C-alpha positions as CSV (number, residue, x, y, z in Angstrom):
1,M,-7.7,1.7,-2.8
2,V,-4.4,0.3,-0.1
3,R,-2.7,-2.5,-1.0
4,I,-1.4,-4.7,1.9
5,I,2.5,-4.9,0.8
6,N,4.9,-6.8,3.1
7,F,4.7,-6.9,6.9
8,K,7.3,-7.1,9.3
9,Q,8.2,-8.1,13.0
10,Y,8.7,-6.8,15.9
11,T,9.2,-7.4,19.4
12,S,7.2,-5.7,22.3
13,D,9.1,-4.7,25.1
14,E,7.3,-7.8,26.8
15,G,9.7,-9.8,24.5
16,K,6.0,-11.0,22.4
17,V,6.8,-11.2,18.6
18,F,4.1,-9.2,16.7
19,N,3.1,-8.7,13.2
20,V,3.3,-5.3,11.3
21,L,1.1,-5.4,7.5
22,E,3.3,-2.8,5.5
23,L,0.0,-0.7,3.6
24,Q,0.9,1.4,0.5
25,G,-2.0,3.6,-1.4
26,G,-2.4,4.6,-5.0
27,I,0.3,6.4,-7.1
28,E,0.6,10.4,-6.5
29,M,1.8,12.9,-8.6
30,V,3.7,15.7,-5.8
31,K,5.9,19.0,-7.2
32,S,9.3,18.7,-5.8
33,Q,10.1,22.1,-4.0
34,T,13.8,22.1,-5.2
35,T,13.8,21.7,-8.6
36,D,9.7,22.2,-9.3
37,R,9.5,18.9,-11.1
38,Y,7.0,16.2,-10.6
39,Y,7.8,12.6,-9.3
40,A,5.9,9.6,-8.7
41,T,5.2,8.3,-5.2
42,A,2.9,6.5,-3.2
43,R,1.7,7.3,0.3
44,K,2.7,4.5,3.2
45,A,1.8,3.2,6.6
46,T,1.8,0.3,9.0
47,M,-0.6,-1.4,10.5
48,P,-0.3,-3.7,13.6
49,S,-1.9,-6.8,13.7
50,T,-2.6,-10.3,15.3
51,F,-2.0,-12.9,12.2
52,D,1.1,-15.0,12.4
53,E,4.0,-14.9,9.6
54,N,2.0,-17.8,7.0
55,T,-1.2,-14.9,6.9
56,C,0.9,-12.0,7.0
57,K,2.1,-13.8,3.7
58,S,-1.0,-14.5,2.0
59,L,-2.2,-11.2,2.9
60,I,0.4,-9.5,0.8
61,G,-1.5,-8.1,-2.3
62,T,-5.0,-7.9,-0.9
63,E,-6.2,-4.9,-1.4
64,L,-8.6,-2.9,1.2
65,T,-11.2,-0.3,0.9
66,G,-10.1,3.2,2.2
67,Q,-7.2,5.7,2.2
68,I,-4.0,6.3,3.6
69,V,-4.4,10.1,5.3
70,K,-1.4,12.6,6.6
71,V,-1.9,12.9,10.1
72,Q,-0.6,16.3,12.5
73,T,1.8,15.3,15.4
74,E,3.4,16.7,17.7
75,P,6.9,17.3,16.6
76,Y,9.5,14.5,16.9
77,E,12.6,13.9,15.1
78,Y,13.3,11.3,12.3
79,T,16.7,9.6,10.8
80,I,16.4,9.1,6.5
81,Q,18.0,5.6,6.7
82,E,19.7,5.8,3.4
83,T,22.0,9.5,4.7
84,G,21.8,9.2,8.0
85,E,20.4,13.7,8.1
86,V,18.4,14.0,11.0
87,I,15.0,16.1,10.5
88,E,12.3,16.6,12.8
89,L,8.5,15.8,11.3
90,S,5.4,16.9,12.7
91,H,3.2,14.2,10.8
92,R,3.0,10.7,10.3
93,Y,0.8,8.5,7.7
94,E,-2.3,6.5,8.8
95,Y,-4.6,4.0,7.4
96,Q,-8.1,4.8,7.0
97,P,-11.3,3.0,6.3
98,E,-13.7,4.3,3.4
99,V,-16.8,6.1,5.8
100,D,-19.1,4.2,7.1
101,K,-18.1,0.7,5.4
102,I,-16.6,-2.1,6.8
103,P,-12.8,-2.4,5.5
104,V,-13.6,-5.0,2.2
105,V,-10.8,-7.6,1.4
106,E,-10.5,-8.7,-2.0
107,K,-7.4,-10.4,-3.7
108,S,-7.6,-10.6,-6.9
109,N,-6.6,-14.4,-8.7
110,S,-5.0,-11.9,-11.6
111,T,-0.9,-12.1,-11.4
112,V,1.6,-9.4,-12.8
113,E,1.5,-11.5,-15.7
114,D,-1.4,-11.3,-16.7
115,I,-2.3,-7.5,-16.6
116,M,1.2,-7.2,-18.8
117,N,-0.4,-9.8,-21.3
118,L,-3.6,-8.0,-21.3
119,Q,-2.0,-4.9,-21.7
120,S,0.1,-6.0,-25.0
121,N,-2.4,-8.0,-26.2
122,D,-5.3,-5.6,-25.7
123,T,-6.4,-6.2,-29.4
124,K,-5.2,-9.8,-29.7
125,T,-7.8,-12.7,-27.6
126,S,-6.3,-13.6,-24.3
127,K,-7.1,-16.6,-22.0
128,I,-8.5,-14.3,-20.0
129,E,-10.3,-12.4,-22.0
130,G,-13.9,-12.3,-21.4
131,K,-13.6,-12.8,-17.9
132,F,-14.1,-9.2,-16.9
133,S,-14.8,-6.5,-19.3
134,M,-11.9,-3.9,-20.6
135,N,-13.7,-1.2,-20.8
136,G,-16.0,-1.2,-17.8
137,I,-19.0,-1.8,-19.8
138,D,-20.6,-5.5,-19.7
């Protein structure tokens, strides 16, 4: 699954304003080439949209079926904003819908607080317990 985490507004060369959705995939464990230790990360990608600003805001948190994949490209220079270092890359990340399926868009009604309460009160009764299975079995 891929989640819409934000959006950005850009202006085209013709002066037209458009919105780009920022997507993030699931957590991945990657081994550092310099320290040999693992760290957690997530792939990110952007996708142009035809939505207005309010619609983009309302889509934040929405999940899409599919994944973010690494795609090989012609080499290009990229400047790391934090350090100003210029590096050469030969890939980008892009959203790939699940094969043979139209992306299914679902927005959860649960809040982060609801989920945190479930995790901290797993043995206690909570107000949303019973609306879904805690162990995946009905």
